[in-house]
N, C-alpha and C positions, 0 to 999 in steps of 0.2 A: 574240565571246564565246559559249561553249557554254551550253546550257540549265542543265547541272549547275553551271557556274561562276556563272551568274546567280543560281541558287537559293541557292548558298552566300553570295553577296553580300547577298541579301535576308535570309537567316537572320542574318548578321552584323549587318545594320542593325537588325533587330528586337531582337536581343540587346543591342546598344549602347543603343538607346532605352530598353529595359527597365532596364538598369543606370543610365541617367541618371535615369529616373523614380523608381527606388528608392534613389537616392543618399542617403546619410546626411546629414541637415540639421544645421546648426550651431544648437543650441537651448539648450544648458546655459549658465546665467549664472554667470560666475566669482564666487566668494564665497558662492553659495547652496548649500543642501543638495541633493545629487543622489543618486539611488539608485545603489547599487553594481551592477556587472554580476553575472551568475550565477556566473562564475568567482571574482570577488572575494568573493561571499557564501560560497562553499565554503571559501575560504582563511580568511576571517574566522571562520567557525565552527570550522575546524580549529585555528586559533591560540587560540581560546577554550578548546578542549578540551585542547590540548597546549601550554600556554604555556611559553616558555623552552627548548624543545627545539631550536630552529633548523631545524625541518622546512621552514619557508617562507622561508628566506634564499637569495638567488640571488647567489652570489659569483663574482668573476673575479679572478685574481691573475696579473700579468704581470711578468716580469723584463725590465727596460729597461736596455740597455747602450748607452752613448753619451752625448754632451752633451745633458742634458735641462734645459729651461727650466721650472722648477716654477711660476713665476708665470704663465707663458703657459698651462700646463696647468690651473691653478686657474681662470683667466679663461674658458677654453674650457668647463670643466665647469659653471661658473656660467651660461654662456650656454645650454648645453643644458638645464639645469634651468629656466631662464626660459622657454624655448620650449615645453617640454612640461609642461603644468599638472599632469599626474598625478604628476610628481616633486615637486611642491609640495603634494600633497594629503595629508590625514589621513582616517582612517575613525573615525567616532564612532557611538555607539549612541543612537538616539532612539526611545523607546517600543518597545524591543525590536528595532528595525530598524537595520541598518547603513547609514549614509549617508556619502558622501565630500564633503569641503570643500576648496577650493583656498586655499592660503596665499600669502604674499609671496615673491618671489625672494630667495635668499641673496646676501650680498655676498662671501662666501668659503666654500669647501667643503673644501679640501684640507688635512687635518692631516698633520703630518710628524714623523718621529723619525729621529735619526742613530744608526745601529748600527755605524758603522765602527770604533768603539773597542772593540767587544765581542770576546772571544777567538774566537768562531765566529759572525760576522755572519749567515751564511746560516741556521744553525740558529736563531738568535735571531729572524731575520725570519720563519721558518716558524712559530715559536711566537706571535709578535706578530700575524701574519696570522690564525692560527687563533682567537686570542682576539678579534680585531676582528670576524671573520666570525660568530662564535657569540654575540656580545654581543646581548642582546635589544633589540627595537624597541618603542616605545610607539605603537601604532596611533592613539591619540587625539591625541597631541601632536606626533609626528613629530620630526625628519624621518625618512622611511622609506628613507633611503639613507645610506651612509657612504663616504668616500674617504680613504685613508691612503697616504702615500708614505714608504717606508722606505729610507733611504740606507745602502747596504752599503759603499760606497767611492766614490772618484772615478769619475764617469760610470757608476755601477752602482746601480740602484734597483729596488725591488719596489713596484708599484702594486697596492693592494688596493681593489677596488670591491665593495661589498655593498649589495644592494637587497632590500627586502622584496618577496616574490612578489606581494603584493596590488597593487603598482604597477609590476611589471616581470616580463618573462619572458626566456627565453634568446635568442629572435630579436631582442629589443630591443638586445642588445649590438652587433649590426651597425650599427644606426641610430646609437647613441651613438658608436661608433667613427668612423663617417664624419663626423659633425658635429663631434666633438672635433678631428679632423684638420683640418677646414676652418677652425675658429676658432683653433686653435693656430698655424697657418701664416699666418693673416691673409688667406687666399684669399677669393674671392667667397663671401659668406654664402649658404647655402641659403635658399630662400624660406620664409616663415613658414608653419607648418602651417595648412591650411584648417579642420581639425577638431581637436578635443581628445578625450581618452579619455572624458570625461564625456558627450560627444555620443554616442559609441558605446554607453555604458551605458544612456542613456535610450532610444535607438533599439532596442537589443536587447530591453529589457524590453517595449517596445510591440510589437515584431515577434513576440515569442514569445507574446503574448496574441492574435495574429491566428489565427482558428480554422483556416483552411486550412493555414497554416504549421505550427502546433502539431500538428494532427491528422496531417499527413503524416509529421512526425518521430516522434511518439509511436507511431503505428501501425507504422512500420518497426522501431523498436527493440524494441517489445513483441513483435512477431512474431519478430525475430531472436534475442532472448535468452530467449524462452519455453522453460522446461524446462532451461535451462543449469544446470550444477552451481553451487551457491552458494559453494563453496570449492575452490580448487586445493590439494589435500591433499598437498603435498610432504612427504616424510618428513624431519622436522626433527630436529636433534640434541637439542633440549630441548622440553619441553611448551609449547604455546602458552599464554602467560599470559592472564588475563582482561582485562588492559589492557596495551597496549604501554608498556614502561618505559624503553627506551633509544633512542638516536638512530640506531643502525645503524653499519655500517662499509662499507669499499670494498675491492675486490680489482681489480688491474689486470692485463689480459691483452693479447695481441696476435694478430691474424690476419695471418700472414705474406703477403708479396706474391703468392706463387704461389696461395694459397688465394683471395685477393681477386680475382685475375685469373680464376680458375675461376668464382667467383660472378658476375662481370660477364659472362662468356661465356655461362653458362646463362641469365642474365637476358635477354641479347640474343636468345638462341635462342627463349625463350618469350615474348618481347615484353613483358617486365615490368621491374622495377627490382631492383637489388641488395638493397634493403631487404626486398622480398618474399621473396627467396631466404633471407635471414638469418632472417626471421620464421618461415618454414616450418620451417627447421632448428631454431629455438628451440622451436617447437611440438612437434616430435618429441622433443626433449630433455625438455621438461616432461611430456609424455605418458608417457615411460618412467619418470621418477622418481615421478610422482604416480599411475601406473597408471590413467590416465584418457584415453580416446580422444576425449572431448568437453570442451573447456576454453575459457576466456575469458582473453584477454591484453589488456593496455592498450598503446596506442601513442599518442604525442603528436601532436596536430594543431596547426598554427600558429595557426588560429583567425582569421586575417586574411582573412575571406571576401569582402571588397570591396577593389577596387584602392585606394580612398582611405585604407585603413587600413595600407597597406604601409609608410608612412613614420612611423607613430605609435609612440611608446614607450608601453608599458602591458602589462597582463596579458591577452593574448588567447588564449593557448595553452589548448587543450582536451584532454581525454582521450577517446579513442575506444575502446570495448570491442569487440574483434574476436573473434568466436567461431570457433575453429579446429576443424574436423571431421576427425578421423583414423580415423573408424569404417570398417570394411570393409577394413582393411589396404591402403590405396592405395599406389601407387608414389610416390616422391618427386615425380616429374613431375606426377602427378595431384594430389597434395597442394598442389603449388606453384600449380596452376591454381585449386584451391579457395581458397587463401589470397589469390591475386590478386583473385578475384571478391569475397571478403569485404572486402578492403581497399578496392577501388574503391567498393563499395556503402557501406561505412562512411564513407569520406571524402565521398561524395556527401550523406551525412546528418550531417556533422560539426557542423552548426549547432546541434544539440541539446546544450546544456551538460550536463556530467556531473552537476552537482548537480540539474538539472531531471530528468535521466533517472532518477537514484536516487529522486527524489521521486515520479515517475510510476509506477515499477515497484514501489515499496514493498517492497524486499527487507529482510530482517532486517539491522539495522545493528549488528553486534557492535562492542564496543570493542577487540577484539583484532586486527581486520584490516579492510582497506578493503572496502566493499561492491562486489559485481559482479566484481571481479578482485583478484588478489594478486601478479601478476607482469606484467612488461612489457618492451618493447624499443623503443629509439629509435636512429636513425642520423642523424648530422650530416654535412653535406657540407663541413665545414671542420675546421681543426685546433685551434680554440679561441683563436687569436690574432686579435683583432678590432681592434687599434689599431696603426697604422703612422705614426710620427712621423718627420720628416726627420732623418737622421743617427742615429737610434736603432733598434737592433735589438731586437725584442720576441720573447719566447718564453714558454711557459707556465711558471709557478712553482707547484709543488704543495705547499701547506701540509698539515699533519696535521689535516685537517677531514674528519670522516666522518659524514654525515647522509643517511639513506635513508628514503624515505616508505613503501616497500612491502616485501613479503616478499623479493622478488627482482626487480631491475630492472637491465638492462644497456643502456648507451649506447655506440654505436660512433662514432668520429670518424676522420678521415683522419690517417694517420701514415706519411709517406713513401709507399712503394709498398704499404703494408699498411694495417691499421686497428687503432686502439687501442680496447680494450674496458674500460669502467669498470663493474664489477659492484657495485651497491649492494645490501646485504642487511640484513635484520633480525637483529641479533646476539642478540636475545632467543631466536631460533630456531636459528641456524646457527653452526657453528664456522668459523673461517677456512680450515681444511684442507678442509672439505666444499665450500666455494665455489670454492676453488682447483681441486679435482677436477672440479667442474661446468664451470668455464671451459675446462679442458683437454679434457673430453669434447666440448664444443661445437665447438672447433676441429677435432677429429677428425671429428665428425659432419658439419660443413659440407664438409670435404674429401671425405669418402666420398659424400655426397649429390650433390655436383657431378660427381664422377667416374663415378658409377653412378646417374643419376637414375631409371632404369627398374626399380630394385630396390624391392620392398615396403619401406615405412619400418621395419617390424619387423625386417627383415634387415640394416639398416644397422648395422655393428658399432661398439661403443664399446670403449675400452681395457679389457682384462681386469682384474678386481679382484685385488689382491695376496692371497697366501695365507700364513698363518702357517706357519713351519716345523713339521713334525710332531715332537712330543716323543719322545725316546728312552724306551722302556720301562725302568723301573728293574729291578735284579736281583731275582729271586724271594726271598722271605724264607727264611733258612736254618734257623731254629729253629721254624718253624711246624709244628703237628701236621697230619697229613693231613686234607684236606677230605673230607666224605662224598661218595660217588659217587651217581649217579642212583638206584641201587638200595639205598642205605644206609637201614636202618630207623630209625636214630636219629642225632642229632648228638652230638659228643663231650660227655661229662658235664661240667656246670658251665660250658660255653661259651655256652649259650643259656638265658636265664631269662625267663619271662613274668610280668607283673603279675597280680594275682588276677583281673582281668577280661579278661585277654588271650585271644583266641580261637585263637591260633596256636601258642604254644610254652610249655613249662614245664620247669623243671629237675627231674631231671637229663636228661631227654630230652623231645622234643616229644610232646604228646598227639596231634598230627596233623601231617601234612606242611605246612610253611609256604608252600606254593606251589612255584615252580620250585626245584629242588634247587640247592645251592651248587656253583659250578664250582670247579676248582683254579685260583692266581696269575695271572686274565685281565689283559692288559696295561693296560687302561683303569683297572681298579680298583687294580692295583698302583701305577699312576701317581698316582691319587688318594690312596692311603695314604701315598705318599712326600710328596706336596704338603702334606698336613695333619699329617704326622708321626705316623701311627698305628703303634703297636707292641704287643707282647705284654702290656704292663701296662695297656692301656687298656680302658675300658668304654664301649661304644657304646649309646646309648639311641635307639630309633626309635619313632615313632607311625604309621609307614606301614601301611596296610591290608595284610593278608596276600596279597591277590590282586594287589597292585601290583608293577610292576617295581622300584620304589624299595625295597620290602621285600627282594626277592631280591638286589638290589645291596648293601643294607646287610648282609645275611647273608654274601654272598660277599666283601665288603670285610673283614669282621671275622674270620671263622673261620680262614682260612689264616695269619693273623698271630698266632694264639694269644690274640687279644683276646676279650673277653666281650661278647655281644650281649644287651641287655635290650629286650624288646618291651613296649610300653605300649598300653593300650586308648585309642581316640580320646577317650573321655570324660575321661580323665586330663588331657588338654590344656586342659580347661575348669575344672579343680578346682585352685585356687591352692595349697593346702597340699600336696595329693598331687603336683602338678607340681614344686613346690620340692624336695620330698623326693627325687623321682626324679632331678632334675637334680644334686642334691648327691652322688649316687652314681655319676655318669657323668663321663667326660672328653671325650666327643664326643656331641653331642646333635643328632639329626635330628628337627625338630619343625615343625608347621604354624604359619602366621602367628598364629592366635589364641593359641597357647601363648606365643609370643615377646611378644605384646602384654601378656598377663597377667603375665609375668615382669618385663617392663620397667616396668609400672605399680606393682609393689610387691614382688615376691618373688625378684628375680634375685640369687642368692648373690654377695656382694661378695668373699668370702674363698675362693671355689672356682673357679679358672680352668678353663675348658673351651672347646672349639671348637664353634661352631654351624654346622650344615649346614641350608640352606634350599632350598626348591624355587624355581628361578629364575622360573618362570612364575606361581606363586601368591603369592609374597611381594612386597608393595609395596616398591619401592626405598627409599622414605623410612624404612620400618620396618627394612630391612636395614642402612641407614646408621646409624640410631639404635642398633641392636644392636651394630654394629661398633665403636662408640665405647666399648663395655664389654668385649666379648670378640672374639676372631678369628672372622670370619664368611666362609663359602664358600657361594656359590649354585651349585646343581647343575642342569644342564639335561637334559631328556629323560625319557621314561618309564623307560628304562634310561639311567643317567647317561652322558652323552657329552662334556660339557664342564664345567669348573669355573672359577669366577671369585672371586678374593679381593676382598672389598668394602672400598673405601676410605671411611672415615666422613666424610672431608672432600671427597669428590668432588662436583662440581656435578651437580644432578639432570639426568637425561636422559629423553628421551621414550620410548626403548626400553629394553630390559633387556640390559646387557652379558652375553654368555655366556662371556667369557674364552677361555682356550686349550682346544682339544679335548684330551680325554684320550688317552693313547697307544693306538695301534691303532684309533682312530676317525677318520672323515673327516666334518667338518661343513662344508657349503657351501650357498650360496644359488643357486637355479636359477630362471631366468626362465620365461615361459610356453612358450617353445619347447624347453625342456629343456636349454638351454645355461647355463653359469655366468653369473650376473648380473654386470653391471658394478658398480663401486664406488658405493654409495649407492642403487642401483636395487632396489626391493623385489622379492622373489620368495619361493618356498617353500623352507624350510630342509630340506635332505636330510641324513640321518645314515646313513653307510655306503651311500649311493646310494638310500636309501629315503625317500620323502616323509613328512613329519610332519604336514602340514596347518597348520604354523605359518608366519606371515609374518615375514620378517626381511630384513636387508640386511647387506652387507659394508662395514665402515668403512674409511677410508683407511689405517689401520695393518694391515689384513688380518683383524682380528677380526670376529666376527659378532654382530649385535644382534638380539634378539627384539623384534618389533613387536606381534604379536598372533596371532590365528587367523583364517583365512579364513572360517570358519563363524561368527565373531562380528563380522563386518562388516555394518552395516546402513545404509540411507539413511533419515534422519529429518528431515522438514521441508526436504528438499533438500540436507542436509548428510550426507556420508559419515562414519559414526561407528564406531569400533572400541570395542565395549563393554568389552573387556578393558583397553584403555588408560584408559577412564574409571574402571573399578574399581580400577586401580592408583593413580590419583590420589586417589580417595576413601579408599583404604586407608592413605594417608599422613597423613590428617587426625586431629587429636586426638579421642580417644574412640571411634575405629573400630578394632576388632580385625581384622575381615575384611570384605570387600565384594564383591558381585557386581552386575552391571548387566545388565538385559534390556530388550527392547522390547515394550511392551504398549500396544495401542490407538494405535500410531504415536507413542508417547512413550517416553522413557527412564525406566525404573523402577529405582531403587536398592534393594538389600537389604543391610543391614549388621548385623554382630554387634558389640555394644558399647553405648555410651551413646546412639547415634543422632545424627542431624544435622538441622538446620533447613533445609528446602529453600530458604528465602529467603536463606540465607547462602552457598549454593553458588556463586553468580555472583561471589563475592569470591575464589574459588579456581579456578574453571574458566571457560573461554569459554562464552558463553551457549548455544551449540549443543551443548555437552557436559553442561550442567547437567541432572540428572534432574528430572522433573516431580514425582516422589514419592520418599519414603524410607520403607522398611518395615524395622522393627527385628525381628530374629529371634534366638532363643537360639543357633542354630547354622545354618550353611548346609547344605542337603541335599547329600550327597556320593554319587558313584558308587562302585562297588566298587573302582575303581582310584584313588579319592581326589580326582577332579575334581569341580567344582560340577555338581550335577544341575539344570540350568536348567529342565527340564520339571516339577520338583517345587517350584519357587518359587511362593508363593501369589500371589493377585491383589494388585496394589499398593494400599497404604494411602493413598488420595487421594479427596477429595470434589470432584466436578465435576458440572456440569449436563449436559443431553443433548448440548449442543454442545461439551463438553469444557472449558467455562469454570468456573473456580473462583469461586464467588460472593463478592462483597465483604462484609466484616464490619466493624462498628464505625463510629463517627462519622467518623474521619479518612479511612478508605478510601471512605466514601460521598461525602465532600466532594471528594476527589481524583478519583473516578470521574465526578462531576458536572462538574467543571472540564474533564476530558478530553472528555466528550461534547459540551460546548459548543464547545471549541476545534477539535475534529476533525470535528464534524458526524456522529457515529456514535450509534447508538441503544443498543447493548449494549457494556458494558465489564466484563471480569472482573478479579478480583484478580491473576491471573497474566498478564494482557495487558501487552505492552510498548508504550510510547508511539509509538515509531517504526514498529513493525509495524502499528499502526492508521492509519498515514498521516501521522504527525508528521514534521517536518523541522526544519532549523536555526532558521528564523524562528519557527515555532510553539513550539519549545523555549524560545526567548527570551521569548515571551509567557507561556508556562507559568511561568517563573521569576517574572515580575512578578505573575501571578495568585496564586501561593503567598505572595509577600510581602504582598499585600493581604489574603489570607484568613487567614493564620496569623501574620503579623508576624515572620517569619524570612526571612533571605536564603539562597537556594539557587542556587549557581552552576551553569553548564551542565555542567561535568564531574561534579558531583554527580548531576545528572539522568540522565546517561548511565551512571554507575556503578550507579545504582539505577533500573533500567529499567522495572519493573512498578508497577502501582498499589499492590500490597502493599509493595514495597520503598520506594517514595517516601513512602507513608503512615508507615511505620516511621521513616524518616529525619526526616520533619517532626515526629513526636511526640518524637523524641530531641532535635531542635534546640530545640523548645519547652521541654522539660524543662531542658536544659543552658544555654539561652540562647546557644548558639554551636555550632561544629563539634565532633563527638565526637573522641575520641582517634585513632581509626583514620583519619578524614578528615584530621585535622591532620597526621598522619605522612605520608599519601600526598600 
């Protein structure tokens, strides 16, 4: 025996003895209250927060063809449930703490229904399976599983098994399948489990309290995630709501066999796994869409960190947060090595439960997304068929059930010589067409990366975005009077009229040149005139400043057609009577948002139809839709109008602003950082006629372009990347707000509004927490540049009262009591009215205790979702006062 071989044997002996010494003991007493594991605690908390969504249901549906003995199957399932105490357990709340308790074994478990007489048994089975999977569980009473057998015909069944995630995970299906097979056939019974899940729960809690174990794990994850972005800002189709409202949807894709073979070949070449190759490609895709080179993704870990846990049913699975570093434009091969290192290190520290990690790092925990990560990837080495009974052929049966936990999560599993992809996504945020494009891009990206791994990741191509066909320019107007040339001293008499305060023009001729001279029938403006139906009998009213491109366009749009242009002073947009009188004399009105809000709130003429023209970037989409319910509305994009969009009043709100079709003779496209046309959905700079605009946008699957914001209005606030223009659009759609602007002052968001104003405490009911401004300042008008944009440099200091540390002091008896309870529960000395409980170190268990303390102090019941929806001292104090006044939940809470 060589010395090295002997050393290996000694090392193995030491490792084996260490494993035996650390072996998990049998210590939980059946029937007693046992602490839940960390993973169970996270699920319990999530279920309390989102009851009835089905987020934590773990289903499996199998089509079973062949002679099936239903009684034998029922007996086998009963035996499996008897063997594994966790399947007989319930989770109760004792003094604000979740505990598990084991119940008695069932005598029968399999429910059945005969669908063979239905007109379409298969469709009826899909519906019945979906209903059974989504039916809620009662964690306190149980059972926390269901088994349903649907008969479609002779020797044709669908088996639906549904477990609550608090007692089950995906790897447990393999254990259940093997044991059901053994008991169904009457073969030799597997040995009784030496341990039960409750033993693991107790052991895990004790182990994580061990100083050396905990410090090793916490130090690693704190170091690894330090400075990581708090949000993967994928460009979504709709604004992120303050709280997730829907359960999500799925899209199915497939990696063909040749691509999977290329993945395996590159993995072998680099000494890694196919999972690592797919994860690296996924990181490239996410980085492109989010425009982030530093991002965190979630990957599932089996969590069975000891050999004695391999045969146990239960919820062991953990989430590992892997930080993917694409900075410095690495080649895909280099990125693959970075990802392999991050994956190996992460799995070496996977013992740190996700809930414990969140608790230690104290990140802000918004209600609108998961903390630390928002996207993930998993790979299964099987095809989902976990049960093989003699004489019965099993295959997957896919019911119409769509539940997704995260913004975007893809799971790959074996599918013949390829791999099937299941893309779960938050349909609060994404359209099906968007996710379909993302899945197609991923397939292309994986193939390109494996074929050319030494190319920089930024050069790996994605499918080109579609382009809308260029509109044909309409024929020039035949009866239009000649437009003035550049040297013309005056405009045709009677065609341009100024209001008494107008600085630019007056009838019969202008007192001064209105800026750029009107051009003769340009194609883009001729196209716009045709779209809105502008003719010689029309009167166009504009409030555009004379120095703006919009004024020149309004002039050139009007005069060649023999129409009349009326110019108004910006002050007229804030005078209700004057504004209404001007609008009554016009057939086309081009006005700022404040004017539209004023008209909608009282003086919009009902008996005078006209067409409204709005600036796409400045007009809140909600305002444009409200106006479109009364009159035809077109939004116009660009300093010189380049695209026009007809607003649909019934359209679903979008995160970006649709720009519609480019006007004839103009080219509108999105360009990436390298100057190439950006792929579908990938943000870039909007170019008009080959010239950059400074605007961020993306191309949608239908080929149209959507405005996202401006590059110079992107800021990082408290670790979150925020587009202040996006926040301003959201605020502009709220009641009582005519116009809004948002800036960053003292590392906080500051809102400036024209109108009735807003209560900052109410903003988290409309916006995600990280987008909610810390202050709201009411102004009579927003300061404007000569071109009509918001003059951000002229906005005043925000109207907010805070101490030297930025804390808003608590005021009133209720806030004082709430702050005192927080200080006691969290062990902190200073608490401000604007502080959030979770940001100060609170977690799921302390939230439960907080609810009990409020009940004792104020005599009202406050559920966990209430405490998360009202995150700050000020918000919770207001909620408690309202509950005490009303003796129950307010109307808003009852509706939600």
